[in-house]
C-alpha positions as CSV (number, residue, x, y, z in Angstrom):
1,M,74.6,115.3,82.9
2,Q,71.2,114.8,84.6
3,V,71.2,113.3,88.2
4,K,68.4,111.1,87.1
5,T,70.5,109.7,84.2
6,L,73.4,109.1,86.6
7,D,71.1,107.3,89.1
8,K,69.5,105.2,86.3
9,F,72.8,104.1,84.9
10,T,74.0,103.2,88.4
11,I,70.9,101.1,89.1
12,L,71.3,99.3,85.7
13,Y,75.0,98.8,86.5
14,L,74.0,97.2,89.8
15,I,71.2,95.0,88.6
16,L,73.0,93.4,85.6
17,P,74.9,90.9,87.8
18,M,71.7,90.3,89.7
19,V,69.9,89.3,86.5
20,I,72.7,87.0,85.5
21,F,72.4,85.3,88.9
22,F,68.6,84.9,88.6
23,I,68.9,83.3,85.1
24,G,72.0,81.2,86.0
25,W,71.1,80.0,89.5
26,L,67.3,79.8,89.8
27,N,65.0,77.3,88.3
28,P,62.9,78.6,85.3
29,F,59.8,79.5,87.3
30,C,61.8,81.4,90.0
31,S,64.0,83.0,87.4
32,V,61.1,84.4,85.4
33,L,59.3,85.5,88.5
34,S,62.3,87.3,90.0
35,C,63.1,89.0,86.8
36,I,59.6,90.3,86.4
37,V,59.5,91.5,90.0
38,L,62.8,93.2,89.5
39,F,61.7,94.9,86.3
40,C,58.5,96.2,88.0
41,I,60.5,97.6,91.0
42,I,63.0,99.3,88.8
43,K,60.2,101.1,86.8
44,L,58.8,102.4,90.1
45,V,62.2,103.4,91.4
46,F,63.1,105.3,88.3
47,K,59.9,107.5,88.8
48,S,61.2,108.5,92.3
49,L,64.6,109.7,91.2
50,L,65.6,113.4,91.4
51,N,66.0,115.3,88.2
52,R,68.6,118.0,88.2
53,K,72.0,118.6,86.5
54,V,75.5,117.5,87.5
55,E,78.1,119.9,86.3
56,I,81.0,118.0,84.9
57,T,83.2,118.6,81.9
58,K,84.6,116.1,79.4
59,F,88.1,116.8,80.8
60,Q,86.9,116.0,84.4
61,L,85.2,112.8,83.2
62,L,88.4,111.7,81.5
63,F,90.4,112.5,84.6
64,L,88.0,110.4,86.7
65,V,88.3,107.5,84.3
66,I,92.1,107.6,84.3
67,I,92.3,107.8,88.1
68,A,89.8,105.0,88.5
69,L,91.7,102.8,86.1
70,I,95.0,103.4,87.9
71,W,93.5,102.8,91.3
72,C,91.8,99.5,90.1
73,I,95.0,98.3,88.4
74,L,97.0,99.0,91.5
75,A,94.4,97.1,93.5
76,G,95.2,94.0,91.5
77,I,91.9,93.9,89.5
78,G,92.6,92.5,86.1
79,G,95.8,90.7,87.2
80,L,98.1,93.4,85.8
81,Y,99.8,94.4,89.1
82,Y,100.4,93.1,92.6
83,Q,97.5,91.4,94.3
84,S,96.9,90.9,98.0
85,P,96.8,87.3,99.4
86,D,93.0,87.3,99.3
87,W,93.3,87.0,95.5
88,H,94.2,83.3,95.9
89,W,90.6,82.4,96.5
90,R,89.2,85.3,94.4
91,S,90.9,84.1,91.3
92,A,89.9,80.5,92.0
93,I,86.2,81.6,92.3
94,F,86.4,83.6,89.1
95,R,87.9,80.7,87.2
96,D,85.1,78.4,88.5
97,L,82.5,80.9,87.4
98,I,83.9,80.7,83.9
99,N,84.6,76.9,83.7
100,F,81.6,75.4,85.6
101,S,77.9,75.6,84.5
102,Y,75.5,77.6,86.7
103,P,74.8,77.1,89.5
104,V,78.4,76.1,90.3
105,I,78.2,72.6,91.7
106,Y,81.6,70.8,92.3
107,D,82.4,67.1,91.6
108,N,81.9,66.2,95.3
109,G,78.4,67.7,95.4
110,A,79.3,70.9,97.2
111,A,78.1,74.3,95.8
112,L,79.8,77.6,95.4
113,V,78.0,80.0,97.8
114,Y,79.6,83.5,98.1
115,Y,79.0,87.1,97.3
116,F,80.6,87.1,93.8
117,G,78.0,89.4,92.2
118,L,80.6,91.9,90.8
119,F,82.5,89.0,89.2
120,L,79.5,87.8,87.1
121,P,79.7,90.1,84.1
122,G,83.4,89.4,83.6
123,A,82.9,85.7,84.2
124,L,80.1,85.7,81.6
125,V,82.5,87.3,79.1
126,G,85.1,84.6,79.9
127,K,82.5,81.9,79.5
128,A,81.5,83.3,76.1
129,V,85.2,83.2,75.0
130,L,85.5,79.7,76.3
131,F,82.4,78.8,74.2
132,L,84.3,80.0,71.1
133,H,86.8,77.2,71.8
134,A,89.5,79.4,73.4
135,T,91.7,77.9,76.0
136,P,90.6,78.2,79.7
137,E,93.6,80.5,80.3
138,T,92.6,82.8,77.5
139,A,89.0,82.9,78.7
140,F,90.3,83.7,82.2
141,N,92.5,86.5,81.0
142,I,89.9,88.1,78.8
143,G,87.3,87.8,81.5
144,N,89.7,89.3,84.0
145,L,90.2,92.4,81.7
146,F,86.4,92.8,81.4
147,N,86.2,92.5,85.2
148,L,88.7,95.4,85.4
149,L,86.6,97.4,83.0
150,Y,83.4,96.8,84.9
151,S,85.1,97.7,88.2
152,V,86.5,100.9,86.7
153,I,83.0,101.9,85.6
154,G,81.7,101.3,89.1
155,V,84.5,103.4,90.7
156,V,83.9,106.3,88.2
157,L,80.2,106.2,89.2
158,V,81.2,106.4,92.8
159,F,83.3,109.5,92.0
160,L,80.4,111.1,90.1
161,H,78.0,110.5,93.0
162,L,80.6,112.0,95.5
163,S,80.8,115.1,93.3
164,L,77.1,115.5,93.6
165,L,76.7,114.6,97.3
166,T,79.5,117.0,98.3
167,A,78.3,119.8,96.0
168,S,81.8,120.2,94.7
169,K,82.3,123.0,92.2
170,K,84.8,123.4,89.3
171,K,88.1,121.8,90.3
172,Q,86.9,120.6,93.7
173,I,86.1,117.2,92.2
174,F,89.8,116.5,92.0
175,L,90.2,117.1,95.7
176,V,87.2,115.0,96.5
177,V,88.6,112.0,94.5
178,F,92.1,112.4,96.1
179,L,90.7,112.6,99.6
180,F,88.3,109.6,99.0
181,I,91.2,107.4,97.8
182,F,93.3,108.4,100.9
183,F,90.5,108.6,103.4
184,S,91.2,106.5,106.5
185,G,91.1,106.4,110.3
186,L,94.1,107.5,112.3
187,D,95.7,104.1,112.5
188,I,99.1,105.6,112.8
189,L,98.1,106.7,116.4
190,Y,96.9,103.3,117.5
191,G,97.2,100.6,114.9
192,K,99.3,97.4,115.2
193,N,101.6,96.1,112.5
194,N,101.1,92.4,112.1
195,S,102.2,91.6,108.6
196,Y,104.5,92.6,105.8
197,E,106.8,94.2,108.4
198,I,105.5,97.8,108.5
199,L,103.2,97.5,105.5
200,H,99.8,97.0,107.2
201,I,98.9,99.0,110.3
202,E,95.1,98.7,110.5
203,W,94.7,96.0,113.2
204,H,93.8,97.0,116.7
205,N,92.9,95.4,120.0
206,Y,90.2,92.7,119.9
207,G,91.0,92.3,116.1
208,W,89.1,95.5,115.2
209,Q,89.6,97.3,111.9
210,F,87.9,100.1,110.0
211,S,89.4,99.6,106.6
212,S,90.4,102.6,104.5
213,N,88.8,103.0,101.1
214,T,92.1,101.9,99.4
215,T,92.3,98.9,101.7
216,L,88.8,97.9,100.7
217,L,89.5,98.2,97.0
218,F,92.8,96.3,97.3
219,W,91.4,93.4,99.4
220,V,87.6,93.2,99.0
221,Y,86.6,95.3,96.0
222,N,83.7,92.9,95.4
223,Q,82.2,94.0,98.8
224,A,83.1,97.7,98.5
225,I,82.2,99.2,95.1
226,A,78.5,98.2,95.2
227,P,77.9,99.3,98.8
228,W,79.5,102.6,98.0
229,L,77.1,103.1,95.1
230,I,74.0,102.0,97.0
231,T,74.9,104.2,100.0
232,A,75.3,107.1,97.6
233,L,71.8,106.4,96.1
234,F,70.4,106.3,99.6
235,L,72.0,109.7,100.5
236,K,70.3,111.4,97.6
237,R,66.9,111.0,99.4
238,P,67.6,109.5,102.8
239,F,64.1,109.9,104.1
240,N,62.5,108.2,101.0
241,I,61.6,105.0,102.8
242,S,59.8,103.7,99.7
243,N,63.2,102.7,98.2
244,Y,64.7,101.0,101.3
245,G,63.6,97.5,100.3
246,F,65.1,97.7,96.8
247,Y,68.4,99.3,98.0
248,G,68.6,96.7,100.8
249,S,68.1,93.8,98.4
250,L,70.8,95.2,96.1
251,C,73.2,95.4,99.0
252,L,72.4,92.0,100.4
253,F,73.1,90.5,97.0
254,Y,76.6,92.1,96.7
255,A,77.7,92.2,100.3
256,P,75.7,90.8,103.3
257,L,77.8,92.5,106.0
258,P,77.6,96.0,104.5
259,F,73.8,95.2,104.2
260,V,73.7,95.1,108.0
261,G,75.4,98.5,108.2
262,L,73.0,100.0,105.7
263,C,69.9,98.6,107.5
264,I,71.0,100.6,110.6
265,Y,70.5,103.8,108.5
266,F,67.2,102.5,107.2
267,F,65.8,101.8,110.7
268,F,66.8,105.1,112.3
269,M,66.0,107.3,109.4
270,A,62.6,105.7,109.2
271,V,62.1,106.4,112.9
272,V,63.1,110.0,112.5
273,R,60.7,110.4,109.6
274,F,57.9,108.7,111.6
275,V,58.4,111.1,114.5
276,R,58.4,114.1,112.2
277,Q,55.3,113.1,110.3
278,F,53.6,112.1,113.6
279,V,54.1,115.6,114.9
280,K,52.8,117.1,111.6
281,K,49.9,114.7,111.7
282,H,50.9,113.2,108.3
283,I,51.4,109.7,109.6
284,S,49.4,108.2,106.8
285,L,52.0,109.3,104.3
286,F,54.7,107.4,106.3
287,F,52.8,104.1,106.2
288,K,51.9,104.7,102.5
289,D,55.6,104.8,101.6
290,L,56.6,102.1,104.0
291,F,54.2,99.6,102.6
292,C,54.5,100.6,99.0
293,I,54.7,98.0,96.3
294,K,58.5,98.4,95.9
295,N,59.1,97.5,99.5
296,I,56.6,94.7,99.5
297,L,58.0,93.0,96.4
298,S,61.6,93.4,97.6
299,L,60.8,91.9,101.0
300,L,58.7,89.1,99.7
301,V,60.7,88.1,96.6
302,L,64.2,89.5,96.3
303,I,65.5,89.5,99.9
304,P,64.3,85.9,100.7
305,I,66.1,84.6,97.6
306,F,69.5,86.1,98.6
307,Y,68.9,85.3,102.3
308,L,68.3,81.6,101.5
309,Y,71.2,81.4,99.2
310,Y,73.7,82.8,101.7
311,S,72.3,81.0,104.7
312,S,73.2,77.7,102.9
313,N,76.8,78.6,103.3
314,I,78.7,76.2,105.7
315,T,80.2,79.1,107.8
316,A,76.8,80.8,108.1
317,N,75.3,77.6,109.4
318,E,78.1,76.7,111.8
319,H,79.1,80.1,113.3
320,E,77.0,81.9,115.9
321,I,77.0,85.6,116.6
322,S,78.8,86.5,119.8
323,V,78.9,89.8,121.7
324,I,82.2,91.4,122.8
325,K,82.1,92.7,126.3
326,A,84.6,95.6,126.1
327,P,82.6,98.9,126.1
328,L,85.5,101.1,127.1
329,A,87.8,99.6,124.5
330,V,85.1,100.2,121.9
331,L,84.8,103.9,122.8
332,E,88.6,104.2,122.7
333,F,88.9,102.6,119.3
334,V,86.1,104.7,117.8
335,F,87.5,107.9,119.2
336,I,91.0,107.3,117.8
337,E,89.8,106.0,114.5
338,T,87.1,108.4,113.6
339,G,86.5,110.5,116.7
340,L,88.4,113.6,115.5
341,F,86.4,113.7,112.3
342,F,83.1,113.5,114.3
343,L,84.4,116.1,116.8
344,F,85.5,118.6,114.2
345,I,82.3,118.5,112.1
346,L,79.8,118.4,115.0
347,I,79.0,122.1,115.0
348,K,77.8,121.8,111.4
349,N,75.8,118.6,112.0
350,V,74.0,119.2,115.3
351,K,70.6,118.7,113.7
352,N,71.7,116.1,111.1
353,P,70.4,112.6,112.0
354,L,72.9,111.0,109.6
355,Y,75.7,112.3,111.8
356,Y,74.4,110.5,114.9
357,I,73.4,107.4,113.1
358,S,76.9,107.1,111.6
359,L,78.6,107.4,115.0
360,L,76.1,104.9,116.5
361,S,76.7,102.5,113.6
362,L,80.4,102.5,114.0
363,I,80.1,101.8,117.7
364,F,77.4,99.1,117.2
365,V,79.4,97.0,114.7
366,L,82.3,96.6,117.1
367,F,80.3,94.6,119.6
368,F,79.5,91.7,117.3
369,R,81.6,88.8,115.9
370,I,80.5,85.9,113.7
371,G,82.2,82.8,115.1
372,D,85.9,83.5,115.1
373,N,85.5,85.7,112.0
374,I,86.6,89.3,112.5
375,D,85.2,90.6,109.2
376,F,81.9,92.0,110.7
377,C,83.3,95.3,111.9
378,M,85.5,95.7,108.9
379,R,82.6,95.3,106.3
380,A,79.5,96.3,108.2
381,S,81.2,99.7,108.8
382,I,81.5,100.5,105.0
383,P,78.2,102.5,104.7
384,A,78.9,104.6,107.8
385,L,82.5,105.4,106.8
386,F,81.2,106.5,103.4
387,V,78.6,108.8,105.0
388,L,81.2,110.1,107.3
389,F,83.5,111.0,104.4
390,V,80.6,112.9,102.7
391,L,79.9,114.9,105.8
392,V,83.6,115.7,106.2
393,I,83.9,117.0,102.7
394,K,80.7,119.0,103.0
395,Y,82.2,120.6,106.1
396,L,85.4,121.5,104.2
397,F,83.5,123.0,101.3
398,D,81.2,125.0,103.5
399,K,82.2,128.7,103.1
400,K,81.1,129.4,106.7
401,T,83.7,126.9,108.1
402,S,86.5,128.7,109.9
403,V,90.1,128.5,108.8
404,V,91.0,126.9,112.2
405,G,88.3,124.2,111.7
406,K,89.5,123.4,108.2
407,S,93.1,123.3,109.3
408,L,92.4,120.8,112.1
409,L,90.3,118.6,109.8
410,Y,93.0,118.6,107.1
411,T,95.6,117.7,109.8
412,A,93.4,114.6,110.7
413,L,93.0,113.7,107.0
414,I,96.7,113.9,106.4
415,L,97.4,111.6,109.4
416,G,94.8,109.2,108.0
417,M,96.6,109.2,104.6
418,I,99.5,107.2,106.1
419,T,97.4,104.0,106.2
420,P,96.4,103.8,102.5
421,S,100.0,105.0,101.6
422,F,101.2,101.7,103.1
423,E,98.7,99.8,100.9
424,F,100.1,101.5,97.8
425,Y,103.7,100.9,98.9
426,R,103.1,97.2,99.6
427,G,102.7,96.4,95.9
428,F,105.8,98.4,95.0
429,Y,107.7,96.7,97.9
430,V,106.8,93.2,96.8
431,K,107.2,93.8,93.1
432,Y,110.4,95.8,93.1
433,V,112.1,95.8,96.5
434,N,111.8,92.5,98.2
435,S,110.1,89.6,96.3
436,V,108.9,87.7,99.3
437,E,105.9,86.4,97.3
438,P,104.7,86.4,93.7
439,P,102.9,89.6,92.8
440,I,100.0,87.7,91.1
441,K,98.1,85.4,93.4
442,D,96.7,82.5,91.3
443,E,98.0,79.3,92.9
444,M,94.6,77.8,93.9
445,I,93.2,77.5,90.4
446,T,89.8,76.0,91.6
447,L,87.7,75.2,94.6
448,N,86.6,71.9,93.0
449,N,86.5,69.1,95.6
450,K,88.0,71.4,98.3
451,I,84.8,72.4,100.0
452,N,83.4,69.9,102.6
453,K,82.3,69.8,106.2
454,N,85.8,69.2,107.6
455,C,87.8,71.3,105.2
456,K,90.6,73.5,106.5
457,K,92.9,76.2,105.2
458,E,95.3,75.0,102.6
459,L,99.0,75.7,102.5
460,V,100.0,77.5,99.3
461,T,103.5,77.5,97.9
462,I,105.1,80.9,97.6
463,T,108.6,80.6,96.0
464,D,110.4,78.4,98.5
465,K,108.0,78.9,101.4
466,M,104.7,77.5,102.4
467,I,102.1,80.0,103.8
468,Q,98.5,79.4,105.0
469,N,96.0,80.6,102.4
470,V,93.8,83.4,103.5
471,G,90.3,82.2,104.4
472,N,88.8,78.8,105.0
473,Y,87.1,76.8,102.2
474,K,84.0,76.6,104.4
475,N,83.5,80.3,103.7
476,Y,82.9,79.7,100.1
477,G,80.5,76.9,99.8
478,A,77.5,74.8,100.8
479,V,77.1,71.0,101.4
480,D,74.2,68.7,101.8
481,L,72.3,70.6,99.1
482,D,69.2,68.4,99.4
483,K,68.8,69.8,102.9
484,Q,69.3,73.5,101.9
485,T,66.0,75.3,101.1
486,F,67.6,77.4,98.3
487,F,69.0,74.4,96.4
488,K,66.0,72.2,97.1
489,Y,63.3,74.6,96.0
490,L,64.7,77.6,94.2
491,A,67.9,76.6,92.4
492,K,68.2,75.2,88.9
493,K,69.0,71.5,89.0
494,P,72.6,70.8,88.2
495,R,73.4,69.1,84.9
496,K,74.2,65.4,85.1
């Protein structure tokens, strides 16, 4: 397989939901304009892709597909196995994307505003089934299965990119996939157990968390798969600043918080390239790439659309960004969570700017909080943790790495595996050991008429108990649409 083919397929995979959004949510003029701009950018991006081979056999590819399928099913995608509590609202949003016309406007005038990009292909399939006069439940189930398929494709692409980025050979791809699934910080040394008895240990002081890859897939796969892929594309040519605008717009569409984490790399890698070309007196090349047509179109058309859409969200309007004043606690957390990894691979990365930017990024994201929401550090850290994983694996595969160095790193990796192991065990525990809750989370059904200025968390019935639903309805919608720039000027007018 050619690297160029893999990258092209990845980009097409990522832009399909974006095109659905443009056609479904924007008015005719904006829809046509944005699609034309996106098409022009893609043509230019394709020309900048690398062209060399990825060595992978049919057996290896089949293995990746099977592992991705199992991992996604265990994450609850498709509704075939245990789902985390976050699936209450996720299933409701998916149903609304099937049952309501686009843009989704509820009966009380509120609009659905959230990062549901990865849901759109499956929702469109469900909507097509509904159009063929199937029942809403049948449409939901078939759409859910397609959502599983689309997610599996995304995870397989992540595995293929990791194989390339880590220069894995022969059977090493099996080790890469295994370690990626079980890669985590050393929560066992510091984490606090706050739910499901001993089944979740990733919380720390000040509400910090660097989620393991399995935690991300099980709880927020819609914010994880795309940022993994976009970060992988960035790592192929990290100094190619001409693609930053496009990659940034992709990430903003799928996941605004990981977008912040990715922009940290864009900024500092651009600075490094500027300094290098300034020293070599090639500064004109830097500005030529920086102000290329791809970046200009992305910054003037794509990014403003997504920014205006998300900024109409109630939570985004109400909550301010606050700074946490706990520098010593930040350093302690980063050292225990990822410090051993950074320490062990330092000798191989002394001159690698990605190493220092990753460390800086993981420190930076801990200082900020959006309102009372603690998601910022958990999601903005996704790109940095992905880069750290790649650097760790490259260190392990380096023939010059000492046996002692590899042994110490493997010890840290094994300790980190305890965290995702709890994530896997939770599903088994709830489904087969202690049925404290139904495995499938689908009690909310819809967000219709639940989003308003004064909405609060809803109590959801679980067997004979009442628990507070994860998340506030304000997180998922916008009100006063006539005052929101996106819905006033860019959005398609709702049907009467």
